[in-house]
PLY file of the C-alpha trace (Angstrom):
ply
format ascii 1.0
element vertex 548
property float x
property float y
property float z
element edge 547
property int vertex1
property int vertex2
end_header
1.28 253.93 -72.99
2.33 253.44 -76.34
0.35 256.97 -77.09
3.00 258.84 -74.86
5.29 258.42 -77.31
3.92 260.48 -79.92
5.92 263.39 -80.49
3.20 265.38 -81.89
2.52 266.98 -85.21
4.90 270.13 -84.98
7.73 267.74 -84.81
6.67 265.37 -87.36
5.92 268.64 -89.50
9.31 269.76 -88.95
10.96 266.31 -89.80
9.19 265.83 -92.79
10.02 269.47 -94.12
13.46 268.47 -93.32
13.62 265.37 -95.50
12.14 266.73 -98.28
14.51 269.92 -98.00
17.10 267.08 -98.20
15.29 265.61 -101.54
14.86 268.90 -103.23
18.36 269.36 -104.84
17.83 266.07 -106.75
14.79 266.86 -107.83
15.89 269.99 -108.99
18.57 268.85 -110.37
16.30 266.74 -112.88
14.15 269.52 -113.45
17.84 272.09 -115.01
18.62 268.81 -116.84
15.42 267.94 -118.72
14.73 271.96 -119.23
18.43 272.28 -121.03
18.62 272.24 -124.69
18.69 269.16 -126.68
22.19 270.37 -128.22
23.68 270.50 -124.57
23.31 267.01 -124.52
24.55 266.42 -127.92
27.74 268.14 -126.92
27.84 267.08 -123.84
27.85 263.00 -125.19
30.06 263.66 -128.36
32.96 265.60 -126.40
32.58 265.24 -122.13
31.30 263.02 -120.89
33.19 259.93 -122.54
36.34 260.68 -121.52
35.05 262.30 -117.96
32.73 259.17 -117.15
35.73 256.58 -118.36
38.15 258.46 -116.37
35.58 258.26 -113.17
35.24 254.68 -113.84
38.95 254.11 -114.00
39.48 255.94 -111.55
36.68 254.35 -108.90
37.92 250.58 -110.34
41.27 251.37 -109.04
40.62 253.02 -105.67
37.90 250.10 -105.15
41.24 247.53 -105.63
43.35 249.53 -103.78
41.39 250.40 -100.52
39.77 246.97 -100.74
43.61 245.01 -100.97
45.09 247.61 -98.01
42.51 248.01 -95.94
41.72 244.23 -95.72
45.04 242.97 -95.52
45.74 245.48 -92.57
42.48 244.73 -90.81
43.44 240.67 -90.78
47.29 240.81 -89.82
46.20 243.09 -87.03
43.60 241.02 -85.64
45.20 237.71 -86.09
48.66 238.48 -85.57
50.68 239.62 -82.90
54.11 241.32 -83.77
56.33 244.67 -82.70
54.16 247.75 -82.64
50.50 246.46 -83.12
48.91 248.30 -80.20
50.18 251.25 -82.25
49.54 250.37 -85.69
45.75 249.03 -84.51
44.68 252.47 -84.21
47.24 254.92 -86.60
46.23 252.75 -89.43
43.38 254.93 -88.86
45.19 258.34 -89.45
44.60 259.30 -92.93
41.35 259.48 -92.27
42.56 262.98 -90.62
43.91 264.02 -94.05
41.48 265.24 -97.00
42.54 264.43 -100.54
43.14 267.30 -101.95
45.47 268.05 -99.01
47.73 264.91 -99.88
47.82 265.61 -103.32
48.93 268.73 -102.68
51.61 267.67 -100.37
52.72 264.81 -103.10
53.04 267.48 -105.84
55.28 269.52 -104.09
57.61 266.56 -102.54
57.51 264.75 -105.76
58.21 267.70 -108.30
61.52 266.82 -110.59
63.34 269.54 -108.58
61.87 268.75 -105.06
62.99 267.03 -101.97
62.67 263.65 -103.16
63.78 263.42 -106.49
66.62 265.74 -105.20
67.45 263.18 -102.75
67.61 260.43 -104.85
69.38 262.00 -107.72
72.43 262.86 -104.99
72.21 259.55 -103.93
73.20 258.47 -107.43
75.88 260.99 -108.44
73.17 262.34 -110.70
73.41 266.58 -110.92
70.38 267.24 -113.39
66.53 266.41 -113.68
67.04 265.18 -117.21
70.01 262.21 -115.92
66.88 260.99 -113.81
63.09 261.97 -113.53
60.22 259.59 -111.99
57.22 259.02 -113.48
54.89 261.87 -113.29
52.61 262.06 -110.30
50.05 263.92 -112.57
48.15 261.20 -114.01
45.51 258.48 -113.43
47.77 255.81 -111.68
48.92 259.18 -109.75
45.30 259.82 -108.34
44.32 255.92 -107.62
47.76 255.66 -105.46
47.34 258.54 -103.72
43.16 258.54 -103.17
44.13 254.89 -102.19
46.23 255.56 -99.26
43.71 258.12 -97.69
40.65 256.33 -98.36
41.52 252.68 -96.97
40.59 253.51 -93.53
36.92 253.14 -94.44
37.53 249.64 -95.19
39.66 248.79 -92.30
37.68 250.64 -89.91
34.44 247.91 -90.41
36.62 244.90 -91.46
38.81 245.05 -88.20
35.23 245.20 -86.41
34.09 242.33 -88.30
36.82 240.52 -87.77
37.72 240.75 -84.23
34.41 239.46 -83.78
34.68 236.72 -86.01
33.97 233.47 -83.92
37.59 231.49 -83.48
36.10 228.17 -83.73
35.02 228.64 -87.22
38.89 228.68 -88.17
39.91 226.46 -85.95
37.64 223.86 -87.58
38.64 225.01 -91.01
42.30 224.38 -90.23
41.29 220.82 -88.81
40.11 219.52 -91.94
43.60 220.53 -93.69
43.27 223.89 -94.45
46.37 226.58 -93.68
45.91 229.53 -92.06
45.80 231.48 -95.18
43.18 229.17 -96.50
40.95 229.46 -93.85
41.28 233.43 -93.89
40.27 233.06 -98.40
37.41 230.66 -97.38
35.91 231.24 -93.61
36.75 234.66 -92.74
36.76 236.68 -96.01
33.20 235.50 -96.91
31.83 236.44 -93.73
33.00 239.76 -93.38
31.77 240.50 -97.48
29.10 243.29 -96.14
31.58 244.78 -94.16
34.04 245.51 -97.17
31.00 246.33 -98.94
30.15 249.11 -96.70
33.87 250.14 -96.68
34.39 249.98 -100.63
31.19 252.12 -101.05
32.17 255.03 -98.73
35.47 255.29 -100.29
33.80 255.24 -103.50
31.52 257.94 -102.46
34.24 259.97 -101.11
36.33 259.56 -104.43
33.20 260.77 -106.32
33.16 264.05 -104.48
36.73 264.82 -104.55
37.45 267.65 -106.62
40.69 268.96 -105.15
42.77 266.05 -105.75
41.58 265.13 -109.16
41.91 268.77 -110.53
45.33 268.94 -109.02
46.67 265.44 -110.53
44.97 266.16 -114.09
42.48 263.96 -114.12
39.25 264.95 -115.78
36.73 263.50 -113.92
33.27 263.77 -113.82
32.94 266.24 -110.50
35.79 268.58 -112.31
33.56 268.31 -115.87
30.76 269.68 -113.67
32.61 272.24 -111.80
34.35 273.46 -115.53
30.94 273.34 -116.83
29.50 275.81 -114.15
32.22 277.91 -113.71
34.38 278.38 -116.75
31.60 278.02 -119.41
28.83 279.59 -117.43
26.77 276.83 -118.00
24.27 275.90 -115.70
22.09 273.27 -117.70
25.17 271.50 -119.04
26.54 271.07 -115.48
22.93 269.61 -114.32
22.95 267.08 -117.19
26.54 266.15 -115.76
25.60 265.79 -112.22
23.02 263.67 -113.26
25.28 261.29 -114.53
27.53 261.40 -111.37
24.08 260.60 -109.41
23.93 257.83 -111.94
26.67 256.33 -110.51
25.79 257.31 -106.58
22.32 255.18 -107.19
24.91 252.44 -108.61
26.96 252.56 -105.83
24.15 252.40 -103.38
22.53 249.95 -105.45
25.59 247.55 -105.42
26.43 247.86 -101.48
23.18 246.58 -100.83
23.16 243.73 -103.22
26.59 242.74 -101.80
25.05 242.14 -98.54
22.05 241.40 -99.49
21.38 237.37 -98.73
23.80 237.53 -95.46
22.33 236.51 -92.15
24.91 235.75 -89.31
23.97 234.48 -85.89
24.63 235.49 -82.65
28.11 234.96 -81.36
27.99 236.82 -78.08
29.51 233.89 -76.24
32.00 232.33 -78.45
35.67 233.07 -78.34
37.26 235.95 -80.70
40.17 235.47 -82.66
43.81 234.86 -80.65
46.24 236.86 -82.21
49.53 234.05 -83.32
52.71 235.72 -82.43
54.91 236.12 -85.06
58.88 236.26 -84.31
62.11 237.30 -86.30
61.93 238.20 -89.80
58.39 237.86 -90.30
57.47 239.91 -87.19
59.51 242.88 -88.29
58.32 241.89 -91.81
54.76 242.80 -90.50
55.52 245.97 -88.36
56.91 247.15 -92.10
54.15 246.20 -94.03
51.93 247.68 -91.53
53.33 250.77 -91.16
53.79 251.72 -94.70
49.79 252.85 -95.24
50.05 254.98 -92.11
53.93 256.38 -93.74
52.60 257.42 -96.90
48.90 258.40 -96.55
49.44 260.60 -93.01
52.92 260.94 -91.94
55.09 262.05 -94.95
52.86 264.66 -96.01
52.04 265.76 -92.14
55.60 265.98 -91.87
55.80 267.83 -95.24
53.06 270.39 -93.97
54.76 270.80 -90.70
58.07 271.72 -92.08
56.91 274.10 -94.52
54.86 275.95 -91.69
57.97 275.95 -89.56
59.95 277.40 -92.44
58.10 279.84 -93.18
57.48 281.07 -90.01
61.59 280.83 -88.77
61.91 283.41 -92.03
59.50 285.85 -90.70
56.97 285.82 -93.06
54.32 285.08 -90.17
50.79 284.66 -90.51
49.15 286.77 -93.78
46.08 288.63 -92.93
44.32 286.59 -95.56
44.96 283.63 -93.57
43.76 284.58 -90.75
40.80 285.97 -92.58
40.09 282.37 -94.31
40.72 280.62 -90.47
38.14 283.12 -89.04
35.55 282.13 -91.93
36.32 278.75 -91.49
35.58 278.33 -88.15
32.10 281.07 -88.45
30.76 278.17 -90.92
32.20 275.08 -89.44
29.94 276.65 -86.49
27.07 277.53 -88.37
26.73 274.24 -90.08
26.90 272.44 -87.01
24.30 274.19 -85.14
22.03 273.56 -87.88
23.01 270.22 -88.35
22.66 269.33 -85.06
18.89 271.21 -84.93
17.83 269.35 -88.20
19.06 265.83 -86.87
17.38 266.24 -83.39
14.46 267.17 -85.55
14.29 263.92 -87.77
15.36 261.66 -85.04
13.19 262.54 -81.97
10.23 262.77 -84.80
10.59 258.99 -86.27
11.32 257.99 -82.20
7.68 256.73 -82.38
7.94 254.56 -85.72
8.12 251.42 -83.56
4.32 251.65 -82.74
3.24 252.36 -85.99
5.14 249.84 -88.21
7.80 252.23 -89.65
5.63 255.37 -90.39
8.53 257.76 -89.64
11.48 255.38 -90.62
11.34 257.34 -94.33
12.19 260.85 -92.97
15.39 260.02 -91.22
16.59 257.51 -94.04
15.56 260.62 -96.66
17.43 263.10 -94.43
20.29 260.91 -94.26
20.74 260.81 -97.96
22.20 264.06 -98.42
25.77 262.54 -97.95
25.53 260.27 -101.03
25.57 263.60 -102.81
28.72 265.12 -103.93
29.40 268.62 -102.82
29.27 269.84 -106.72
26.34 268.24 -107.12
24.61 269.63 -104.41
25.04 272.82 -104.97
24.04 273.04 -108.51
20.77 271.48 -107.38
20.52 273.99 -104.27
21.40 277.27 -106.52
18.29 277.47 -108.44
15.58 277.36 -105.51
18.14 279.34 -103.41
18.59 282.06 -105.92
14.52 282.26 -106.22
13.77 282.49 -102.38
16.55 285.06 -102.49
15.48 287.02 -105.04
11.83 286.83 -103.32
13.37 288.12 -99.87
15.10 290.84 -101.62
12.04 292.09 -103.13
10.37 291.58 -99.69
12.68 293.46 -97.76
13.41 296.43 -100.69
17.09 294.84 -100.61
19.86 295.43 -103.05
21.92 292.50 -102.49
20.87 289.05 -102.14
20.50 288.06 -98.03
21.09 284.68 -98.55
23.82 284.38 -100.89
25.67 287.51 -99.18
25.28 285.92 -95.67
26.45 282.89 -96.57
23.65 280.92 -95.44
23.08 278.91 -98.68
26.94 277.86 -97.96
25.10 276.65 -94.27
22.12 275.17 -95.58
23.97 273.16 -98.18
26.35 271.67 -96.07
23.95 270.54 -93.73
22.19 268.71 -96.07
25.50 267.03 -97.08
26.34 265.89 -93.23
23.00 265.58 -91.78
23.24 261.91 -91.66
26.01 261.97 -88.99
23.83 263.64 -86.16
20.77 261.31 -87.41
22.43 258.17 -87.10
23.79 259.63 -83.46
20.96 260.15 -81.90
18.55 257.86 -83.39
21.13 255.27 -81.60
21.45 257.18 -78.36
17.51 257.05 -78.23
17.06 253.71 -78.67
19.30 253.52 -75.62
17.31 255.31 -73.28
14.78 253.15 -71.41
10.88 253.90 -72.25
10.03 253.97 -68.72
12.11 257.52 -68.21
9.88 259.17 -70.71
6.24 257.89 -69.33
7.46 258.28 -65.82
7.64 262.34 -67.18
4.70 262.45 -69.18
2.71 260.78 -66.49
3.80 263.75 -64.19
2.24 266.52 -66.54
5.77 266.87 -68.66
5.01 268.25 -72.20
6.47 266.21 -75.11
9.26 269.31 -75.46
9.83 269.55 -71.77
10.44 265.61 -71.65
13.03 265.98 -74.60
14.58 269.15 -73.01
15.05 267.70 -69.33
15.28 263.89 -69.53
16.46 263.05 -73.37
18.72 265.74 -74.16
21.25 265.15 -70.80
21.43 261.60 -71.48
21.97 262.52 -75.41
24.75 264.27 -75.04
27.34 261.87 -75.19
26.11 261.42 -79.07
25.53 265.27 -79.67
29.16 265.58 -79.05
30.34 263.18 -80.89
27.99 264.40 -83.89
28.92 268.06 -83.50
32.63 267.02 -83.28
32.44 265.33 -86.73
30.06 267.71 -88.26
32.55 270.42 -87.74
35.68 269.14 -88.89
34.18 268.05 -92.21
32.73 271.09 -92.46
35.95 272.71 -92.15
37.13 270.39 -94.86
34.59 270.74 -97.32
36.07 272.14 -100.74
33.20 271.41 -103.57
30.33 272.43 -102.23
32.06 275.64 -100.44
33.84 276.71 -103.63
30.73 276.76 -105.82
28.38 278.26 -103.02
30.81 280.80 -101.17
29.91 284.20 -100.90
32.04 286.60 -102.84
35.29 287.28 -101.38
34.99 284.85 -98.74
37.63 282.69 -98.77
37.95 279.35 -96.42
40.87 277.74 -95.29
39.80 274.96 -97.93
39.52 277.35 -100.99
42.83 279.36 -100.19
44.38 275.97 -99.97
42.91 275.33 -103.51
43.67 278.49 -104.96
47.36 278.42 -103.43
47.91 275.28 -105.21
46.15 276.31 -108.59
49.06 279.31 -108.48
51.78 276.55 -107.89
52.10 278.48 -104.29
52.96 275.68 -101.75
54.11 277.94 -98.57
50.92 280.07 -97.61
49.02 276.92 -98.40
50.80 274.51 -96.05
49.93 276.78 -93.28
46.15 275.85 -94.44
46.50 272.82 -94.84
47.92 272.15 -91.80
45.34 273.75 -89.67
42.85 271.44 -91.59
44.50 268.18 -90.87
44.89 269.12 -87.08
41.39 270.14 -87.00
41.05 266.50 -88.53
43.00 264.50 -86.09
40.15 265.16 -83.12
37.62 263.02 -84.63
40.27 259.98 -85.69
40.94 260.23 -82.02
37.44 259.65 -80.92
36.50 257.44 -84.13
39.71 255.23 -82.58
38.87 255.25 -78.80
35.00 254.41 -79.43
36.07 251.68 -82.25
38.61 249.85 -80.11
36.06 249.88 -76.95
33.24 248.36 -78.67
35.37 245.46 -80.78
36.68 245.36 -76.94
33.16 245.31 -75.28
31.71 242.56 -77.90
34.85 240.76 -77.72
34.72 239.83 -74.10
0 1
1 2
2 3
3 4
4 5
5 6
6 7
7 8
8 9
9 10
10 11
11 12
12 13
13 14
14 15
15 16
16 17
17 18
18 19
19 20
20 21
21 22
22 23
23 24
24 25
25 26
26 27
27 28
28 29
29 30
30 31
31 32
32 33
33 34
34 35
35 36
36 37
37 38
38 39
39 40
40 41
41 42
42 43
43 44
44 45
45 46
46 47
47 48
48 49
49 50
50 51
51 52
52 53
53 54
54 55
55 56
56 57
57 58
58 59
59 60
60 61
61 62
62 63
63 64
64 65
65 66
66 67
67 68
68 69
69 70
70 71
71 72
72 73
73 74
74 75
75 76
76 77
77 78
78 79
79 80
80 81
81 82
82 83
83 84
84 85
85 86
86 87
87 88
88 89
89 90
90 91
91 92
92 93
93 94
94 95
95 96
96 97
97 98
98 99
99 100
100 101
101 102
102 103
103 104
104 105
105 106
106 107
107 108
108 109
109 110
110 111
111 112
112 113
113 114
114 115
115 116
116 117
117 118
118 119
119 120
120 121
121 122
122 123
123 124
124 125
125 126
126 127
127 128
128 129
129 130
130 131
131 132
132 133
133 134
134 135
135 136
136 137
137 138
138 139
139 140
140 141
141 142
142 143
143 144
144 145
145 146
146 147
147 148
148 149
149 150
150 151
151 152
152 153
153 154
154 155
155 156
156 157
157 158
158 159
159 160
160 161
161 162
162 163
163 164
164 165
165 166
166 167
167 168
168 169
169 170
170 171
171 172
172 173
173 174
174 175
175 176
176 177
177 178
178 179
179 180
180 181
181 182
182 183
183 184
184 185
185 186
186 187
187 188
188 189
189 190
190 191
191 192
192 193
193 194
194 195
195 196
196 197
197 198
198 199
199 200
200 201
201 202
202 203
203 204
204 205
205 206
206 207
207 208
208 209
209 210
210 211
211 212
212 213
213 214
214 215
215 216
216 217
217 218
218 219
219 220
220 221
221 222
222 223
223 224
224 225
225 226
226 227
227 228
228 229
229 230
230 231
231 232
232 233
233 234
234 235
235 236
236 237
237 238
238 239
239 240
240 241
241 242
242 243
243 244
244 245
245 246
246 247
247 248
248 249
249 250
250 251
251 252
252 253
253 254
254 255
255 256
256 257
257 258
258 259
259 260
260 261
261 262
262 263
263 264
264 265
265 266
266 267
267 268
268 269
269 270
270 271
271 272
272 273
273 274
274 275
275 276
276 277
277 278
278 279
279 280
280 281
281 282
282 283
283 284
284 285
285 286
286 287
287 288
288 289
289 290
290 291
291 292
292 293
293 294
294 295
295 296
296 297
297 298
298 299
299 300
300 301
301 302
302 303
303 304
304 305
305 306
306 307
307 308
308 309
309 310
310 311
311 312
312 313
313 314
314 315
315 316
316 317
317 318
318 319
319 320
320 321
321 322
322 323
323 324
324 325
325 326
326 327
327 328
328 329
329 330
330 331
331 332
332 333
333 334
334 335
335 336
336 337
337 338
338 339
339 340
340 341
341 342
342 343
343 344
344 345
345 346
346 347
347 348
348 349
349 350
350 351
351 352
352 353
353 354
354 355
355 356
356 357
357 358
358 359
359 360
360 361
361 362
362 363
363 364
364 365
365 366
366 367
367 368
368 369
369 370
370 371
371 372
372 373
373 374
374 375
375 376
376 377
377 378
378 379
379 380
380 381
381 382
382 383
383 384
384 385
385 386
386 387
387 388
388 389
389 390
390 391
391 392
392 393
393 394
394 395
395 396
396 397
397 398
398 399
399 400
400 401
401 402
402 403
403 404
404 405
405 406
406 407
407 408
408 409
409 410
410 411
411 412
412 413
413 414
414 415
415 416
416 417
417 418
418 419
419 420
420 421
421 422
422 423
423 424
424 425
425 426
426 427
427 428
428 429
429 430
430 431
431 432
432 433
433 434
434 435
435 436
436 437
437 438
438 439
439 440
440 441
441 442
442 443
443 444
444 445
445 446
446 447
447 448
448 449
449 450
450 451
451 452
452 453
453 454
454 455
455 456
456 457
457 458
458 459
459 460
460 461
461 462
462 463
463 464
464 465
465 466
466 467
467 468
468 469
469 470
470 471
471 472
472 473
473 474
474 475
475 476
476 477
477 478
478 479
479 480
480 481
481 482
482 483
483 484
484 485
485 486
486 487
487 488
488 489
489 490
490 491
491 492
492 493
493 494
494 495
495 496
496 497
497 498
498 499
499 500
500 501
501 502
502 503
503 504
504 505
505 506
506 507
507 508
508 509
509 510
510 511
511 512
512 513
513 514
514 515
515 516
516 517
517 518
518 519
519 520
520 521
521 522
522 523
523 524
524 525
525 526
526 527
527 528
528 529
529 530
530 531
531 532
532 533
533 534
534 535
535 536
536 537
537 538
538 539
539 540
540 541
541 542
542 543
543 544
544 545
545 546
546 547
C-alpha cells in the first residue's frame, strides 16, 4: 500500500515552489552583485571590505570561543556535579535566549555609561566625585561586543552539550578513571571528544546569529559586514554595492555550514539506551558554593541584570506619569500583526513542504531536497535576505500595481514583502517540527483512512492535523516570538511610517533616549520568555527520558 503515501502533484508542486522561493533571494543577490560596475568592486575591496571582513572575523572568533567555553563548562558542571541551586540553574542557564542581542547592548550601554548606575556606584564606594577620577573601559568596542554577544548566545552550546552529557554512558568515564585519569582528565579525553558534534552545531548556530546581528554591533561601534551592508544600502543608496558585500557575507555563512559538517562528518555512535548515565557527584563546602556562584554568573550577566534594568526603567517611567505613548502602542499593534502574519504564512508553507516530503521514504529521498532547501533560509542573515528579495518583490509589485491601476505598490505598502521575508527566514522551525511529528504517526492510520475513501487532503485534515497539534503549536510559538524580535529585515523592508517594537527600540537607542525604548525592550523580552520555558521543559523531559 505504498502508493497510498503519495501526496499528489498539487502538494508536490507547492513544495517545489516554496523551496525555490527560499532559494530565489540568494540567486538574485548573486545577479545583483555581478551586475554592479567594476568600480564598485574596486572601491569596496579597497575601502570597505577589508575592515568589515576583519572586524567580522575577529567578532566571530571571539564569540565562538566564548560561547564554547561558557556553554561547555556550564553543561558539564550542571550534569556531572550536584551543588546548591542546581535544580534551578539547569533551566535558568537558558534564559539569555529570551534576550535579543540588540536589547542587551541597549541595556548595558546605559548601565555602564560613565555617569550610569554601575560606574556611579563604584566611584561612590571608592570616594571619587567625577568620572575623570575613575572611568571603566568603554563598552563601545570589539571586546565589548564579543563579551555581550557571548553572554547572550552561549545557550546554543549549553543546550546541545547538556543533552549529550546527560546521556553519556557512565562506564566510559569510570573506565578512564580506573586507568588513572582524574575526573578532569576523563572529561577532557573521553566526554569532550564524544560531544564534538553537539558543540559544532551549537557554535555554528551562535555564529550565524552573530553574523545576522546588526543592532548590537552598530550600537557598540563595530563595523561588521552586516552593518556595512546596511549603511551601504541605506546611507549611500548603493544597492549593487550592498549586494556585493552581502555576497561576501554569504561566503561566511557557507563556510560556517561547511565547517559544522566537517566537524561531525566522521562521528559515529553506538546505542547507549540501556547504559547508565552520569550520576552527579555531590560537592561540599566552598567548592559547592563556588560552583553555584560560577554557574549563576552567566544567568546574572546575560539575562537578570539587563532584564532588571528594563523593568526598573519601565516602572520609573510609569510612576512618573509619563505613561505609554501612542507611538509605542502603534508599534505594539504593528508587531503583533506582523508576527501573526508571519506565523500563519510560515506554518502553511512548512506544512506543505513537510507533507509533500513525507512520501520520500518510498522513493529514495526524491523529495528530501525540498525540505532541506526550504530550511536554508534560517542561515541567511536578515540584511542579505532583504537585499536579495527586494528586486523581485519590486518587479512583482509594479506589475500588480499596473494591473490593478494603483498608484502605490500594494505588496510593499501593506507589509506583504516583509511577511514573506520573515517567513523565508523562519521556515526551518515548523518544517523540522512537522517532519518529526509526521514521522511519529503510524502509516496504518493513513492507510485506513484512504482505504475508507478519504482523499489526500481529507486525510491530512481529519487524521494528521489533530495529531500534529503539539508540533504546530510549538512551531507557531517559536516563529511568533522570533518575528517579534526580528530587526535587520524589518528595518530594510518595512512600509513607510511602519514601526515595530524592535525598530522603535533601534531608533530610541540611536537617539540615546533610553526611557521609551526600555518599555519596548521589556515587551520583547517578556514575549521571548515563552519559547525559552517551552524549550527548557521539552529538553529536560527529553534528557530524562533518554537517561531512564
